[in-house]
C-alpha positions as CSV (number, residue, x, y, z in Angstrom):
1,X,139.0,-38.7,124.7
2,X,140.1,-37.8,121.2
3,X,137.9,-38.9,118.3
4,X,139.4,-41.5,116.0
5,X,138.5,-40.7,112.5
6,X,138.7,-43.2,109.7
7,X,137.5,-43.9,106.2
8,X,133.8,-43.6,105.7
9,X,133.8,-44.8,102.2
10,X,133.8,-43.2,98.8
11,X,130.5,-42.5,97.0
12,X,132.0,-42.7,93.5
13,X,130.5,-45.4,91.4
14,X,132.3,-46.6,88.3
15,X,130.2,-48.0,85.5
16,X,131.9,-50.7,83.5
17,X,131.2,-52.0,80.0
18,X,128.0,-53.9,79.2
19,X,128.8,-57.5,78.3
20,X,126.9,-60.4,77.0
21,X,129.0,-62.8,79.1
22,X,127.0,-65.6,80.6
23,X,126.7,-66.4,84.3
24,X,124.7,-68.5,86.7
25,X,122.6,-65.7,88.1
26,X,120.9,-67.9,90.7
27,X,124.2,-68.8,92.3
28,X,125.5,-65.3,92.1
29,X,122.4,-63.8,93.6
30,X,122.2,-66.3,96.4
31,X,125.9,-65.6,97.2
32,X,125.2,-61.9,97.4
33,X,122.2,-62.3,99.6
34,X,124.0,-64.7,102.0
35,X,127.1,-62.6,102.2
36,X,125.1,-59.4,102.8
37,X,122.9,-61.0,105.5
38,X,125.8,-62.3,107.4
39,X,128.2,-59.4,107.3
40,X,126.5,-56.0,106.6
41,X,126.1,-53.8,109.7
42,X,122.9,-52.3,108.5
43,X,121.0,-55.5,107.5
44,X,119.3,-56.2,110.8
45,X,118.3,-52.6,111.4
46,X,116.3,-52.6,108.1
47,X,114.7,-56.0,108.9
48,X,113.6,-54.7,112.3
49,X,111.9,-51.8,110.6
50,X,110.3,-53.6,107.7
51,X,109.7,-57.0,109.2
52,X,111.1,-60.4,108.3
53,X,108.0,-61.6,106.5
54,X,108.2,-58.6,104.1
55,X,111.9,-59.2,103.5
56,X,111.4,-62.9,102.9
57,X,108.6,-62.3,100.4
58,X,110.7,-59.6,98.6
59,X,113.8,-61.8,98.4
60,X,111.8,-64.9,97.2
61,X,110.4,-62.9,94.3
62,X,113.9,-61.9,93.3
63,X,115.3,-65.4,93.5
64,X,112.6,-66.4,91.0
65,X,113.7,-63.6,88.7
66,X,117.3,-64.7,88.9
67,X,116.4,-68.2,87.6
68,X,115.5,-66.7,84.3
69,X,118.6,-64.6,83.8
70,X,121.8,-65.9,82.1
71,X,123.8,-62.7,81.5
72,X,126.2,-60.8,83.7
73,X,124.5,-57.5,82.9
74,X,121.0,-58.8,83.5
75,X,122.0,-60.4,86.8
76,X,123.7,-57.2,88.0
77,X,120.4,-55.3,87.3
78,X,118.3,-57.4,89.6
79,X,121.1,-57.4,92.2
80,X,121.0,-53.6,92.1
81,X,117.2,-53.6,92.6
82,X,117.4,-56.0,95.5
83,X,120.0,-53.9,97.3
84,X,117.9,-50.8,97.1
85,X,115.5,-52.4,99.6
86,X,118.1,-51.6,102.3
87,X,119.6,-48.2,101.4
88,X,120.9,-46.1,98.6
89,X,124.5,-45.5,99.6
90,X,127.5,-47.3,101.0
91,X,126.1,-50.4,99.3
92,X,126.4,-51.6,95.7
93,X,127.3,-54.5,93.4
94,X,129.6,-54.1,90.4
95,X,130.9,-56.3,87.7
96,X,134.5,-57.3,88.0
97,X,136.1,-55.4,85.2
98,X,139.0,-57.9,84.9
99,X,136.8,-60.9,84.2
100,X,134.0,-59.1,82.4
101,X,136.0,-56.9,80.1
102,X,135.4,-57.3,76.4
103,X,137.8,-56.4,73.7
104,X,137.3,-53.0,72.0
105,X,136.0,-54.8,68.9
106,X,133.6,-56.8,70.9
107,X,132.2,-53.7,72.6
108,X,131.8,-52.0,69.2
109,X,129.9,-55.0,68.0
110,X,127.7,-54.9,71.2
111,X,126.6,-51.4,70.3
112,X,126.6,-51.6,66.5
113,X,122.8,-51.5,66.3
114,X,122.2,-48.6,68.6
115,X,120.1,-45.7,67.4
116,X,122.0,-43.1,65.3
117,X,121.4,-39.8,63.5
118,X,123.1,-39.4,60.1
119,X,124.7,-36.0,60.5
120,X,128.4,-35.2,60.6
121,X,130.0,-32.2,62.4
122,X,130.4,-30.2,59.2
123,X,126.8,-30.9,58.2
124,X,125.5,-29.8,61.6
125,X,127.5,-26.6,61.3
126,X,126.0,-26.0,57.9
127,X,122.5,-26.6,59.1
128,X,122.8,-24.4,62.2
129,X,124.6,-21.7,60.2
130,X,121.5,-21.3,58.0
131,X,119.0,-21.5,60.8
132,X,117.6,-18.2,61.9
133,X,115.7,-19.1,65.0
134,X,118.0,-21.6,66.7
135,X,117.0,-22.8,70.2
136,X,119.8,-22.1,72.7
137,X,120.4,-25.8,73.2
138,X,121.3,-26.4,69.5
139,X,125.0,-26.5,68.8
140,X,128.1,-28.4,69.6
141,X,129.0,-29.1,73.2
142,X,131.9,-30.7,75.0
143,X,132.6,-32.2,78.5
144,X,135.7,-33.9,79.7
145,X,135.2,-36.9,77.5
146,X,132.8,-36.4,74.6
147,X,131.8,-33.9,71.9
148,X,128.1,-33.9,71.1
149,X,125.8,-32.2,68.6
150,X,122.3,-31.1,69.5
151,X,119.7,-30.4,66.8
152,X,115.9,-29.9,66.9
153,X,113.5,-32.5,65.5
154,X,112.2,-31.9,62.0
155,X,108.6,-32.4,63.2
156,X,108.7,-30.6,66.5
157,X,110.5,-27.5,67.8
158,X,110.2,-28.8,71.3
159,X,112.1,-32.0,70.8
160,X,115.9,-32.3,70.3
161,X,118.4,-35.0,69.7
162,X,121.9,-35.1,71.2
163,X,124.3,-37.3,69.3
164,X,128.0,-38.2,69.4
165,X,130.4,-36.2,67.2
166,X,133.6,-37.3,68.9
167,X,133.6,-40.3,71.4
168,X,136.1,-42.7,72.8
169,X,135.8,-44.8,69.6
170,X,134.8,-47.8,71.7
171,X,131.7,-47.2,73.9
172,X,130.7,-44.2,71.9
173,X,131.3,-43.6,68.2
174,X,130.0,-40.7,65.9
175,X,126.3,-40.5,65.1
176,X,125.1,-42.6,68.1
177,X,122.4,-40.9,70.1
178,X,123.4,-39.8,73.6
179,X,120.2,-38.1,74.8
180,X,116.7,-37.1,73.7
181,X,115.4,-33.8,75.0
182,X,112.0,-32.1,75.3
183,X,111.6,-28.4,76.0
184,X,109.4,-27.7,79.0
185,X,106.7,-25.1,79.2
186,X,109.1,-22.7,81.0
187,X,111.1,-22.5,77.8
188,X,114.3,-22.7,79.9
189,X,114.7,-26.4,81.0
190,X,114.6,-29.6,79.1
191,X,113.5,-33.1,80.3
192,X,116.0,-35.6,79.1
193,X,116.4,-39.3,78.4
194,X,120.1,-39.7,78.8
195,X,122.0,-42.8,77.8
196,X,124.9,-44.0,80.0
197,X,127.9,-45.9,78.7
198,X,126.1,-49.2,79.3
199,X,123.1,-47.8,77.4
200,X,120.8,-47.9,80.3
201,X,118.5,-44.8,80.3
202,X,118.7,-42.2,83.0
203,X,116.1,-39.4,83.2
204,X,117.2,-35.9,84.1
205,X,116.6,-32.3,83.5
206,X,118.9,-30.1,81.5
207,X,119.5,-26.6,82.9
208,X,121.6,-23.8,81.6
209,X,124.2,-22.4,84.1
210,X,123.2,-18.9,83.3
211,X,121.3,-16.8,80.7
212,X,124.3,-16.8,78.3
213,X,123.5,-20.4,77.5
214,X,127.2,-21.3,77.1
215,X,127.2,-24.0,79.8
216,X,124.5,-26.5,80.8
217,X,124.2,-29.1,83.4
218,X,123.0,-32.6,82.5
219,X,124.8,-35.3,84.6
220,X,127.9,-33.1,84.4
221,X,128.7,-29.7,82.9
222,X,128.9,-29.2,79.1
223,X,130.4,-26.1,77.4
224,X,129.3,-24.8,74.0
225,X,132.0,-24.5,71.4
226,X,129.7,-23.9,68.4
227,X,128.2,-21.4,67.7
228,X,131.4,-19.9,68.9
229,X,131.3,-17.8,72.1
230,X,133.6,-16.2,74.5
231,X,133.0,-17.6,78.0
232,X,132.1,-14.9,80.5
233,X,134.1,-14.6,83.6
234,X,131.2,-16.0,85.5
235,X,131.1,-19.1,83.2
236,X,134.8,-19.7,83.7
237,X,134.5,-19.4,87.5
238,X,131.4,-21.6,87.6
239,X,133.0,-24.4,85.6
240,X,135.9,-24.4,88.0
241,X,133.6,-24.3,91.1
242,X,131.3,-27.1,90.0
243,X,133.4,-29.4,87.8
244,X,131.8,-32.8,88.3
245,X,135.1,-34.8,88.6
246,X,137.6,-34.3,91.4
247,X,139.9,-31.3,90.7
248,X,142.4,-29.6,92.9
249,X,141.1,-27.5,95.8
250,X,141.8,-23.8,95.5
251,X,141.2,-20.4,97.3
252,X,139.9,-17.1,95.9
253,X,139.7,-13.8,97.6
254,X,136.2,-12.6,96.8
255,X,136.5,-9.3,98.7
256,X,138.3,-7.7,101.6
257,X,135.8,-9.4,103.9
258,X,135.4,-12.8,102.4
259,X,137.7,-15.7,101.2
260,X,136.4,-18.6,99.2
261,X,137.7,-22.2,99.6
262,X,136.7,-24.8,97.1
263,X,137.0,-28.4,98.2
264,X,136.0,-30.7,95.3
265,X,136.8,-34.0,97.1
266,X,137.7,-35.6,100.4
267,X,139.2,-38.6,98.8
268,X,142.3,-39.9,100.6
269,X,144.7,-38.7,97.8
270,X,143.3,-35.2,98.0
271,X,144.4,-34.7,101.6
272,X,147.9,-33.6,100.6
273,X,146.4,-31.1,98.1
274,X,143.9,-29.7,100.7
275,X,146.7,-29.3,103.3
276,X,148.9,-27.6,100.7
277,X,146.3,-25.0,99.9
278,X,145.6,-24.3,103.6
279,X,149.3,-23.9,104.4
280,X,149.9,-21.6,101.5
281,X,146.9,-19.4,102.3
282,X,146.9,-19.6,106.1
283,X,147.7,-15.9,106.5
284,X,144.9,-14.9,104.2
285,X,142.4,-17.1,105.9
286,X,143.3,-16.1,109.4
287,X,143.2,-12.4,108.6
288,X,139.9,-12.3,106.8
289,X,136.5,-12.0,108.6
290,X,134.5,-14.5,106.5
291,X,135.3,-17.8,105.0
292,X,133.1,-19.7,102.5
293,X,133.9,-23.5,102.1
294,X,132.2,-24.9,99.0
295,X,132.0,-28.8,99.0
296,X,129.2,-29.1,96.5
297,X,129.2,-32.2,94.2
298,X,131.6,-34.0,96.5
299,X,132.9,-37.5,96.3
300,X,132.9,-38.6,100.0
301,X,136.2,-40.2,101.0
302,X,138.3,-40.1,104.1
303,X,137.6,-38.1,107.3
304,X,141.3,-37.5,107.7
305,X,141.2,-35.3,104.6
306,X,139.4,-32.5,106.4
307,X,141.4,-32.7,109.6
308,X,143.4,-29.5,109.0
309,X,140.2,-27.5,108.1
310,X,138.8,-28.0,111.6
311,X,141.1,-25.5,113.4
312,X,139.8,-22.7,111.3
313,X,136.2,-23.3,112.4
314,X,136.8,-24.7,115.9
315,X,135.0,-22.9,118.8
316,X,134.2,-25.6,121.3
317,X,134.6,-29.4,121.9
318,X,133.3,-31.4,118.9
319,X,131.2,-34.4,120.0
320,X,130.3,-37.4,117.9
321,X,128.6,-40.8,118.4
322,X,130.9,-43.8,118.0
323,X,130.5,-46.6,115.5
324,X,129.5,-50.1,116.2
325,X,131.7,-52.7,114.4
326,X,130.0,-55.9,113.3
327,X,132.3,-58.7,114.1
328,X,132.3,-61.4,111.5
329,X,135.1,-63.4,109.9
330,X,134.8,-61.5,106.6
331,X,134.8,-58.1,108.4
332,X,137.9,-59.2,110.3
333,X,139.6,-59.8,107.0
334,X,138.4,-56.3,105.9
335,X,140.1,-54.5,108.8
336,X,143.3,-56.6,108.4
337,X,143.4,-55.5,104.8
338,X,142.9,-51.9,105.8
339,X,145.8,-52.3,108.2
340,X,148.1,-53.6,105.5
341,X,147.1,-50.8,103.1
342,X,147.3,-47.9,105.6
343,X,150.2,-45.5,105.0
344,X,150.0,-44.1,108.5
345,X,151.2,-46.3,111.4
346,X,148.5,-45.1,113.7
347,X,145.8,-46.1,111.1
348,X,147.4,-49.5,110.7
349,X,147.5,-50.0,114.5
350,X,143.9,-48.9,114.8
351,X,142.7,-51.3,112.2
352,X,144.6,-54.2,113.7
353,X,143.1,-53.3,117.1
354,X,139.6,-53.4,115.6
355,X,140.3,-56.8,114.0
356,X,141.6,-58.2,117.3
357,X,138.5,-57.1,119.2
358,X,136.3,-58.6,116.5
359,X,138.0,-61.9,116.9
360,X,137.1,-61.8,120.6
361,X,133.5,-61.0,119.9
362,X,132.4,-62.9,116.8
363,X,128.8,-62.4,115.8
364,X,128.4,-59.2,118.0
365,X,128.4,-55.5,117.5
366,X,131.4,-54.0,119.4
367,X,132.4,-50.5,120.3
368,X,135.9,-49.3,121.1
369,X,135.0,-47.5,124.3
370,X,132.5,-47.6,127.1
371,X,131.2,-44.1,126.5
372,X,129.6,-44.7,123.1
373,X,130.7,-41.2,122.0
374,X,134.0,-39.4,121.4
375,X,135.2,-35.8,121.6
376,X,137.7,-33.6,119.9
377,X,139.2,-30.6,121.8
378,X,141.7,-28.2,120.4
379,X,143.9,-25.8,122.4
380,X,142.6,-22.5,120.9
381,X,140.0,-20.7,118.9
382,X,141.3,-18.5,116.1
383,X,140.0,-14.9,116.1
384,X,139.6,-15.1,112.3
385,X,137.7,-16.2,110.4
386,X,134.8,-14.9,112.5
387,X,132.0,-16.3,110.3
388,X,132.1,-19.4,108.2
389,X,129.6,-20.7,105.6
390,X,129.7,-24.2,104.2
391,X,127.9,-24.7,100.9
392,X,126.6,-28.2,100.1
393,X,124.0,-29.9,97.9
394,X,122.4,-33.3,97.5
395,X,125.5,-34.7,95.9
396,X,127.4,-34.6,99.2
397,X,127.4,-37.8,101.2
398,X,129.6,-40.0,103.3
399,X,132.7,-38.2,104.5
400,X,131.2,-34.9,103.3
401,X,128.4,-35.4,105.8
402,X,130.9,-36.3,108.5
403,X,132.6,-33.0,107.9
404,X,129.2,-31.1,108.1
405,X,128.3,-32.8,111.4
406,X,131.6,-31.6,112.9
407,X,131.4,-28.2,111.3
408,X,127.8,-27.5,112.5
409,X,128.9,-27.8,116.1
410,X,131.0,-24.6,115.7
411,X,129.3,-21.3,116.7
412,X,131.1,-19.7,113.7
413,X,129.5,-22.0,111.1
414,X,126.3,-21.9,109.1
415,X,125.4,-24.4,106.4
416,X,124.0,-23.1,103.1
417,X,122.4,-25.1,100.3
418,X,120.1,-28.1,100.2
419,X,119.9,-31.3,102.3
420,X,122.7,-33.7,101.5
421,X,122.6,-37.2,100.1
422,X,122.1,-39.1,103.4
423,X,124.6,-41.9,103.2
424,X,126.5,-41.9,106.5
425,X,124.9,-44.2,109.1
426,X,126.2,-47.5,107.7
427,X,129.9,-47.0,106.7
428,X,133.4,-48.4,106.4
429,X,133.1,-50.3,103.3
430,X,134.3,-53.9,102.7
431,X,134.7,-55.3,99.2
432,X,134.3,-59.0,98.5
433,X,134.5,-61.0,95.2
434,X,131.9,-63.5,94.1
435,X,133.0,-67.2,93.9
436,X,132.9,-67.0,90.0
437,X,134.9,-63.7,90.2
438,X,132.4,-61.9,88.1
439,X,130.9,-59.5,90.7
440,X,132.2,-57.4,93.6
441,X,129.9,-56.6,96.5
442,X,130.6,-53.5,98.6
443,X,128.8,-53.3,102.0
444,X,129.2,-51.5,105.3
445,X,131.0,-53.0,108.3
446,X,129.9,-50.4,110.9
447,X,126.8,-48.6,112.0
448,X,126.6,-45.3,113.9
449,X,125.3,-45.2,117.4
450,X,123.3,-42.1,116.3
451,X,120.6,-44.4,114.9
452,X,117.7,-44.7,115.4
453,X,117.5,-41.3,117.2
454,X,119.5,-39.2,114.8
455,X,119.5,-40.8,111.4
456,X,121.3,-39.4,108.4
457,X,120.7,-42.1,105.8
458,X,117.9,-41.2,103.3
459,X,117.4,-37.9,105.2
460,X,120.7,-36.0,104.8
461,X,122.2,-33.1,106.7
462,X,119.8,-30.1,106.8
463,X,121.2,-26.7,105.9
464,X,120.7,-23.6,108.2
465,X,120.0,-21.6,105.1
466,X,118.0,-23.6,102.5
467,X,118.6,-22.3,99.0
468,X,115.6,-23.1,96.8
469,X,115.4,-23.3,93.0
470,X,114.6,-19.6,92.6
471,X,118.3,-19.0,93.2
472,X,120.3,-20.6,90.5
473,X,123.2,-22.7,91.7
474,X,125.8,-20.5,90.0
475,X,124.5,-17.7,92.2
476,X,124.8,-19.6,95.5
477,X,128.3,-18.2,96.2
478,X,127.2,-14.6,95.8
479,X,124.0,-15.2,97.8
480,X,126.1,-16.7,100.7
481,X,128.7,-13.9,100.5
482,X,126.0,-11.3,100.7
483,X,124.6,-12.8,103.9
484,X,128.0,-13.2,105.5
485,X,129.0,-9.6,104.7
486,X,125.7,-8.2,106.0
């Protein structure tokens, strides 16, 4: 039987503007709890592990917290904390941007009292221009959205402040502080308190991409534009390979023996781009001994997006455990919505079939076959590529992990990198609006029959070749290429 692939759910989370809008948090929280309990495919699995008494005690404490909260932002915060009791992926609550959106002037007013540093871009250049012993992190840096300045503290040469030079003029305006950094004892990395758009603090570690100190990674990649520098070829390649936001897939010939394929995203709208690159470079791929597929920093997405990669790595029947579908009225509506939105007729028919079966088995977990597993068999195995490496890291989850589970069954494939995110067991997201239209809950409608014997959630896919911190991430491609070519 052929395996039916479908959307596993994106792992991109969008943060909306902080607002001071009032809400009845007790009502919103109770709505979320009730909706989740009745419809999420992973709820009972966690209760069976942790115990109903522990769950009731935990939830009661949060209901008490909700009584004292009157703002949308504060309510969302305790909702987030409550949901983490169950899992870290394929589950979140967000504020409805349409009903919570403030005017630009209101947002500026919200953040008018934020911490600032009174230095302009020209003043920063003047200060740094006179400074003889600048730390490598000091300068002007840009990412896709912002320009920041970084300068050392007057009282400590181990502390630094990152502040806005050019923002979006709404959430971020010049002189507001974006991050506070502390140089570690290794004199190479910096612990950071990083402020997100909603001003919540996120702790992280700043690392330079290489010794040239022209690119660093702190919740995204930043490039130095002052002091001026010419990006090395390695820097330019690294920025393209590891760009944090979805970019187009591409192929590079690394040597006569190895071809490199970068897949930044398996989102549904990327399938056409992936297929285009594969078609254009089919002769190159099928005439070269080694193929590296780099999916690091992925977005999750749709299992259909990697369908045309499978023939290059296929050696034998690919077997996978089926999903169980939790049949509730709300989940029926979810699959009926999928059916209407699907651009492919077979997808639409599939979703309608799931909805129909759910209606016949309300309150139950259903499967679409009696075997509880499915298989995928192709007509042939390609002679080239002979060896395939897939590079991944802990930012890969959802459909990325579905791809890895399929790929690892090929005798051609080895996985390089670190364990993945671990957000695959509970999938196929539904989105439901709160009665007051201020929140949107995203939860999973299916659970894999792999669990409890072969869990991925909170564990991840394990690499065949673990790459530890002693190999910098920008060197992973060269490391992998060397092993393949040996």
